[in-house]
C-alpha positions in Angstrom: 27.8 -30.7 16.5 26.9 -27.5 18.4 24.4 -28.0 21.2 23.6 -24.3 21.3 20.1 -24.7 19.8 19.2 -27.7 22.0 20.2 -25.8 25.1 18.3 -22.6 24.0 15.2 -24.7 23.2 15.3 -26.4 26.6 15.4 -23.1 28.4 12.7 -21.6 26.2 10.4 -24.6 26.6 10.8 -24.6 30.4 10.0 -20.9 30.5 7.0 -21.3 28.3 5.6 -24.3 30.2 6.2 -22.6 33.6 3.7 -19.8 32.8 1.5 -21.7 30.5 -2.2 -21.1 31.1 -4.5 -24.2 31.3 -6.7 -22.6 28.6 -3.9 -21.7 26.3 -4.9 -22.7 22.7 -3.6 -26.3 22.0 -3.0 -25.5 18.3 -0.7 -22.7 19.2 1.3 -24.8 21.7 1.7 -27.6 19.2 2.9 -25.1 16.7 5.4 -23.5 19.1 6.9 -26.8 20.1 7.6 -27.7 16.4 9.6 -24.6 15.7 13.4 -24.7 15.2 13.6 -22.1 18.0 10.8 -22.5 20.5 9.1 -19.2 21.5 9.8 -18.6 25.2 6.5 -16.8 26.0 2.9 -17.4 25.3 2.5 -14.1 23.4 5.5 -14.8 21.2 4.0 -18.3 20.5 0.7 -16.7 19.4 2.5 -14.2 17.2 4.5 -17.0 15.6 1.4 -19.1 15.0 -0.3 -16.4 13.0 2.8 -15.3 11.2 3.1 -18.7 9.7 -0.6 -18.7 8.6 -1.2 -15.4 6.7 -4.0 -16.9 4.7 -5.8 -18.1 7.8 -5.3 -14.7 9.4 -6.7 -12.9 6.4 -9.8 -15.1 6.4 -10.3 -14.6 10.2 -9.8 -10.8 10.1 -12.4 -10.5 7.3 -14.8 -12.7 9.2 -14.4 -10.6 12.4 -14.9 -7.4 10.4 -18.2 -8.9 9.0 -19.3 -9.5 12.6 -18.7 -5.9 13.5 -20.2 -4.5 10.3 -19.9 -1.0 8.8 -20.3 1.8 11.3 -23.3 4.1 10.8 -22.4 7.1 8.7 -19.1 5.8 7.5 -17.9 6.2 3.9 -14.7 5.2 2.3 -12.7 8.5 2.0 -9.2 9.6 1.6 -7.4 12.3 3.6 -4.0 13.7 4.4 -4.5 14.6 8.0 -3.0 11.8 10.2 -5.2 12.8 13.2 -8.3 11.7 11.4 -6.9 8.3 10.6 -8.1 8.5 7.0 -5.9 6.6 4.5 -3.8 8.8 2.2 -4.2 6.4 -0.8 -6.8 4.1 -2.3 -4.1 1.4 -2.1 -4.4 1.2 1.7 -7.3 -1.1 2.9 -10.3 0.9 4.2 -10.5 0.5 8.0 -13.2 2.6 9.7 -12.2 1.5 13.2 -8.7 3.1 12.6 -10.4 6.4 12.0 -10.7 8.8 14.9 -14.4 9.3 14.4 -15.3 5.6 14.6 -12.5 4.1 16.8 -13.8 1.9 19.7 -10.7 2.5 21.9 -8.5 0.2 23.9 -9.7 -3.3 24.2 -11.0 -3.4 20.7 -9.2 -4.2 17.5 -8.6 -1.1 15.2 -8.9 -3.3 12.1 -12.0 -5.4 12.7 -13.6 -3.6 15.6 -14.0 -6.8 17.8 -12.9 -7.1 21.4 -9.2 -8.1 22.0 -8.7 -10.7 24.8 -5.6 -12.0 26.5 -2.5 -12.5 24.3 -4.2 -10.7 21.4 -6.6 -13.6 21.0 -9.9 -13.0 19.2 -12.0 -15.2 21.5 -12.6 -15.1 25.3 -11.1 -18.5 26.0 -10.8 -17.6 29.7 -14.5 -16.7 29.9 -13.9 -13.7 32.2 -15.5 -11.2 29.7 -12.6 -8.8 30.2 -11.0 -7.4 27.0 -7.4 -6.5 27.2 -7.4 -2.7 27.7 -3.8 -2.5 26.8 -4.4 -3.9 23.3 -5.8 -2.4 20.1 -4.9 -5.2 17.7 -5.7 -8.9 17.4 -2.6 -11.0 16.8 -4.3 -12.4 13.7 -5.3 -8.9 12.4 -1.7 -7.7 12.7 -0.7 -10.4 10.2 -3.8 -9.8 8.1 -2.9 -6.1 7.8 0.6 -6.9 6.8 -0.8 -9.4 4.2 -3.1 -6.8 2.7 -0.6 -4.0 2.6 2.4 -6.0 1.4 1.3 -9.2 -0.3 4.6 -9.8 -2.1 6.1 -10.6 1.4 3.8 -13.7 1.4 4.6 -14.9 -2.0 5.5 -18.4 -0.8 2.1 -19.0 0.9 0.2 -17.8 -2.2 2.4 -20.0 -4.5 1.5 -23.0 -2.4 -2.2 -22.2 -2.5 -2.0 -22.3 -6.3 0.1 -25.4 -6.3 2.9 -23.4 -7.9 0.9 -22.9 -11.1 0.5 -19.5 -12.9 -3.1 -18.3 -12.3 -3.5 -17.0 -15.9 -1.5 -19.5 -18.1 -1.6 -22.6 -15.9 2.1 -23.1 -16.4 4.6 -23.7 -13.7 5.5 -20.5 -11.7 9.0 -19.3 -12.3 11.3 -17.7 -9.7 10.4 -14.3 -11.1 6.6 -14.8 -10.5 4.8 -11.8 -9.0 1.7 -11.2 -6.9 -1.1 -9.5 -8.7 -4.6 -8.1 -7.8 -7.2 -9.7 -10.1 -9.3 -6.5 -9.8 -6.8 -3.6 -9.7 -7.0 -1.4 -6.7 -7.6 1.7 -8.9 -10.7 -0.1 -10.3 -11.8 -0.9 -6.7 -11.7 2.8 -5.9 -13.5 4.0 -9.1 -16.0 1.2 -9.5 -16.6 -0.5 -6.1 -16.4 2.4 -3.7 -20.0 2.0 -2.6 -19.5 -1.7 -1.7 -20.3 -2.4 2.0 -17.1 -2.2 4.1 -16.6 -5.8 5.2 -16.9 -7.0 1.6 -14.4 -4.3 0.4 -11.6 -6.0 2.4 -11.8 -9.0 0.0 -10.2 -6.9 -2.7 -7.1 -6.7 -0.6 -7.4 -10.3 0.7 -6.7 -13.7 -0.7 -9.9 -13.8 -2.9 -8.4 -11.0 -5.1 -4.8 -12.1 -5.0 -3.0 -14.3 -7.5 0.5 -15.2 -8.4 1.4 -15.0 -12.1 4.6 -15.2 -14.1 6.3 -11.9 -14.8 5.6 -12.0 -18.6 1.8 -12.4 -17.9 1.9 -9.7 -15.3 3.5 -7.2 -17.7 0.9 -8.0 -20.4 -2.0 -7.6 -17.8 -0.6 -4.3 -16.7 -0.3 -3.1 -20.3 -3.9 -4.1 -21.0 -5.1 -2.3 -17.8 -3.2 0.9 -18.8 -4.6 0.8 -22.3 -8.1 0.3 -20.9 -7.7 3.4 -18.6 -6.4 5.4 -21.6 -9.4 4.4 -23.6 -11.8 5.4 -20.8 -10.1 8.8 -20.5 -10.4 9.4 -24.2 -14.0 8.3 -24.2 -14.8 10.7 -21.4 -13.0 13.6 -23.1 -14.9 12.9 -26.4 -18.2 12.7 -24.5 -17.6 16.0 -22.8 -16.6 17.6 -26.0 -19.7 16.3 -27.8 -22.0 17.5 -25.0 -20.4 21.0 -25.4 -21.2 21.1 -29.1 -24.7 19.7 -28.6 -25.8 22.6 -26.5 -28.4 24.5 -28.6 -27.2 28.0 -29.6 -30.4 29.4 -28.0 -29.1 28.3 -24.6 -25.9 30.3 -25.0 -25.4 34.0 -25.0 -26.6 35.5 -28.3 -23.9 36.4 -30.8 -24.3 40.1 -31.9 -24.7 40.6 -35.6 
């Protein structure tokens, strides 16, 4: 049997323990030492910890955002100019602290707005009250952002949360099961745009995500498309009715 992995882990563990801070989170160290390949540095250990816990990262990022709150004067808007930091599509999570007008600068997370401390940690474990001026992301918020923008990449974690049961039918999830937003993102944009910002993030997070079998997903998409078509027809009919309901006296007189 090859000893390559054992030798590599011995070197990585020695390197990690050599520079290990006395206040390094014990949960992260325990996680690192259980990995098939031990991370050789504290930062990589922190990144590995959150990468294996996307649901926890999602919950923490939304809690930190709630602590920061919505900046005064901010509104959820779309834009095409990259310099403003505005999202180009309603499918991207709203993030006021990523926008140029509300960014808090280095040492603060561009997702939640809270200070970033050593190793991308979200708490000042070292109690020196010095944010990391070289960082603009929490390690947890990096994973949370990836979770919000690409939930299919975290299919396994979402399946385990549902005990491998389809969220709509209750049947066992098949290999072709897909991640779905309970409230579609187009509906979030059209119906929930005025929701306060920290609460908006839940529509991209775990509370609004479910795993359903492909057949159920196709049916749900068809129902949503039919509902949008009905709304468009209703709006067109209403506009047409309003046009005909305008009294003739309010229009330009017809010469006789």
